[in-house]
N, C-alpha and C positions, 0 to 999 in steps of 0.2 A: 345127143339123144333127145327125143321129144319130151321124155319124162324129166329131163333136167332143164327144160326151157324156163327162163326167167320172165315173169310178167309183172306189171304194176297196174293194179286195178283200183279205180275210184270206189270209195265207200258210198253205197247207194241206199241201203236199207238196214234194218235191225240186225240181220245176220252178218252183214259186212261190218257193222259197227262192233259187234261182239268179237269178230275176228281181229279187228283193229286193236281193241282194248286188250286182247289176249296175246298179242305179239310178244311182249316182253317175257312171258313165262318161260319158254324154252331157252331164250337168250340168256337169262339170268339163273337158269336152273342150278348151275354149279357155283353160284356166287352167294356165300353165306351172309353177306352184308346187305343184299337187296331185300327190300320189304315190299311185298305185293300191294299195289294201291287198292283201295276199296272200289270195287267195280261200280257199285251204286252211285258213289260220289262222282266217279269219272263219267258215267253216263249223263248225269245231270249237268256236269261241267260242259259237256259237248252238246247239250240240248238247247236250241234257241228258245224253247218254252220255259226253261228254268234258269238260264244264265243271261243276265241283262247285258253282258258284253256284246251279245249278238244284236243289240239295238244300234250299235255303232260299228260292228265288225262283221266280217264274213270269212268263212273258212272252208277249205276243201281237204279231204283226208284220202290217203292212198295206202294200200297194203301191197307189199311185194311178195310174190310167191315163186318158189322154184319147184317145178313138178307138182304144183297144186298145194304145196306146204308153205304156210306163211314164214317168211324169213326177214321181214323188215316192215317199217311203217314210217310215214312222215305226214305232216300237215303243212299247208300254206295258208296264210291269212292276211287280210287287209283290215287294219284298224283305222277307220275313217276319222275317228277322234284324234288318234295319234298323227295321222297325216295332216289334219288341220292344225295341230299344235306345232309340228316340226317342219312342214312344207319341204320334205326331202324326197318324195316319190320313192319311199322305201316300203317294201312289204316284209313280211316275216315268215319264218318257218318254225316248226316245233314238233313235239312228239316223235323225235328221231330215235329209233331203236332198230338195230339190224345186226345180223350175224357178221362175222369178220370176213367179209367178201367185198373187195373193191367194186365189183360189178353191181352188187346190190346197192351200195351207197351211191354209185354213179346214176343208176336208174331212178332211184328215189329223188335225189336232188334235181335231176333233169326234169322230172315231172312237176315238182313244186315250182321250179324256176320258170318253166313254160307257162304255167297257170298265171304266175305273177306278171310275166311279160305281157300276156294277153290283157291283163288288167291295167297296163300302162306303167308298171313299176320299172324303175331304172336300177334298183339296188335291192338286195335281200339281206336282212339282219335276223339273227336268231342264235340259238333256239329260245322261243318263248311259247309257253303252252297254257293259255293262248296269248297272253300279253305280259308286259313287263311287271304287271301287278299280280301275276300268277307265278308258275314255276319259270325261272329265268336262268339262262346260261347252261353250258355243258360242263359237267364235272371233268376236270383234267388233273386234279390232285386231291387225294383223300379217299381213294377207292376202298381203303381198309375200314372205313367207318360207315355205318348205316345212315341212310338219309333221314333228316328230320322232316317234320310235317311241312308240306308245300315246298319241298326242295327235291330236286331230281337226283337220280343216280345214273351211272353209265358204266360201260365196260371200257377198259383202257384203250381199245382200238378206235373208239368213236372219233376222237379228236384227229388222229393221224389220217383216218380215212376221209374225214370231211376236208381236211387241208389238201389232200390229193385232188379234190374237186375244185380247188382254187379259192377256198374260204380262208380268211385271215382274221386274226384277232382284232377286235375293235375295243373291247373292254374286258377286264377281269373283275369278277365279283368275289369278295372275300367273305368267308364264313369263319367265325370264331367259336371256340368251345371254352366255357368258363365254369369253374367250380365255385358255387356261391357260398361254400362253407367257411373258407378262410375269412377273417375280418376284412371289412372294406378298408383299403389302404389309407393310412393317415395323410399321405401326400394329396390324395384326391379329396379327402375331407377338408383339407386346407383350401383347395381350389373352390369348393362349395362355399365355405365361410367367407373367403375373400370376394367371391363374385356376388354373393347376396348382399354383403355390406349393410348399408342402411335401407336397401330396398325392402318393400313389404312383400316378401315371397312366402308362399304357402304351397305345400304339397298335400294332395288329398287323393283318396281312392275314387273309383268310379261310383257314381250315384245311381244305383239301380232303380230308384223311384223315378228317374228321368232318363231311362236307358236310351231311348231313341235319340233324344236331344244330345246326350253325352256322346253317342257314336258320331252324330253329325259334327259335333264340336271337334272330336279327334280327327276326323277326315278333313275338316276345314284347316286345322293346324297342319296336317300332313300336306295338303295341297299347297299351302303357303310355303311351308318349309322346303319342299322338294321341287318347286316349280321350275327352278333354273338348273336342276341337275340333269345330267345326261340321261336321255331316254324317257324322261318323265311323261306320264300320261295321267291326267286328273281322274279321280273317281267321279262318276255321274251320280245324280240323285237316286236313280234306280239301283245303281251298284251299292250305294250307301245302305239303302233299305235291304238289299240282298245280304250284304255283309253283316248288318245288325241281326238279321234273322239267323244267319249261319253261326255267328259267334255266341249268341245268347246262351245256348246250352253249355258252352265251354268256359265262358268268362266268369270269374268271381271278382267281386269288387276290388279286393286287394291285389289282384293280378294286373291291375291297371293303375298307373299313377299319372295325375295331371298336375302340372306346375302352374301356379298363378302368380302374377306380379300386380300388386295393388288391386287384387280381386279379379283381374282379367286373365283368362286362360292363355298361357304362352308356350307351354311345352307338354309333351306326354311321352309315355313309354308303355308298351303293352307286352305282356307275357302270356303264353298259352301253353296248355299241356301238350306234350308231344303225342299227337294222335297215332303216329307211326309205331311208337312203343306199344300202345294199346292194341294195335291191329296187326302186330308183327306175325302172329301165328294163325291168322284167320284165312290165309290164302285168298285175300281179296273179297271174301264173301261174308256178309253180315247175317244172312238167313240160311237155314232156319234157326241155328243156335248161336252163331257168332255174335249177334246183337247183344246177348246177355253177358257174354264175356267182355265185350267192348264197353258197355255201359257200366259194368261193375268196376272195371279198371279206371274209368274216367271219374265216376261218381263216388265210389266207396273206397277202394284201395288207393286210388290216385296213381298217377305216373311219377316215376322217379326222375324223368328228364322233361325239359320244356324247350321253348323257343321264344326269343324276342324278335318278332317279325316287323314291328313298327315302332319307330321312335322319331320325334321331330321337335324342333324349336322354331318358333316363328322367325321369319327373316329379320324382323326389326331387332332381334337380340343376338343373332348368330355371330356377329363379328366382335362382340365384346366379351369380357370375362363373365358377365351375367349369363350369357348364352351357355357357356361351358358349365356354369354352376347349375343352371336349370336342367341340362341334360344329365349331369352327374347326380344331382339331387334326386331326380326321378329314378335313375338306376339304383341309387343307394337304398331308397325306400323299398323297391322291389327285391333287391339283393337281401335286405334284412328280413323281409317277409318270408321269402322262400327258404332262407337259412333256418329260420325259426320253425318251419314246418318239420324239419328234422329228417326227412327221408329223401331229400333231393340230392342227386349225385352230379348233376350238371345241366347246362342249358346251352343251346346254340344262339349266338347273336349274329343274325344274318338278314340280308346281306349288306355289305358295305362296298361302295365303289373303290377300286384300287387307288385312285387319286385323292380320295377323301382322307388326307393325312391327319387332319385335326381330329376327326372322329376315331380314326384308327389308333392314334397315339393315346387317346383317353381309354379306349377299350384295352389296349395292351398293358396299360398300367394296372388293370384289374388282374394281371397275370393270365389273361386269356390267351389261348393258343390259336394261332392261325392254322386251322387244321384241314380246311378245304378251300379249293379255288374252282370257281365256275367261270367258264369263258364264253363271251358273246362274240360271234363271228359275223363277218360281212363279206359280200361279194357283189361286184358290179354285174349288172345284167345286160349292159350294152357294149 
């Protein structure tokens, strides 16, 4: 019947963009673990005027409709900085949400793949929304837990439906949940002591009097620490400025730890309040009244959960015992600070590449639980 006809239409204006952003609502309506994203933030994320990613990337968005009713969405994107770094003629897809219908998934990925082929791409990797430095991977394990900030959620059928379209695993990204209230393990304290040895090592919080300089320092360590990792894309100067502006209302000095060797910054770890906890009952809307609840929860009552999204040790120290001591020492300081706050129930440490066994072993000694797995898929386009 004509009323059941499936169409896939490109997002062209504000009305289409609102439909694109709202696609997940009916799909997750009966999922008690889903947290609606803040629509204002998602609009800005997809706005070339507000998001500096668009200075080196381009994206196309589509909405699938059946009988005029939205039933799915997808994006396709080219990150020219990523292509320059990896030289692999690979484009990306992201923002994948759809009802449990093979035809919808087929129509969505076909449209994204066709756009990438026209751009000269020979492979597609994803999901990334928009880049590996944003939401990465498709949730395949851990559906019974709500998503932490800047981490995606999915329905259990997403993975199988994507695989039916020829997509195969390229990497798994591991998310851990840790309770910071038990004492830091003595075995890890011994690693810290042994690694530091006679080195002049110091751990300190973020210096807010030099906030912009400190954020540049953290990103510099991150870009150095992660540059050889799978999928790495460096932060640009514009993205550093954007990140600094975005994080300033959220960051407290003691939520960040910087490790120094002989006065030179060598490692860092960052924790953030879990914005999803603060926004869980706002239905994606800050206005007119949600903003007051949101700010109260962030600034006054505080969130009971958090996330460690960034951690890094400069390459020069990674292969020695000192590198492990720097990483653990930074985590230990943050661990103690949040434990002393008294109202913290847990935090997500994410994400970690599945093959990064050294980091995973350290995290698992914290009695952290591997509680979620996100999968990155790939498919040849030729």
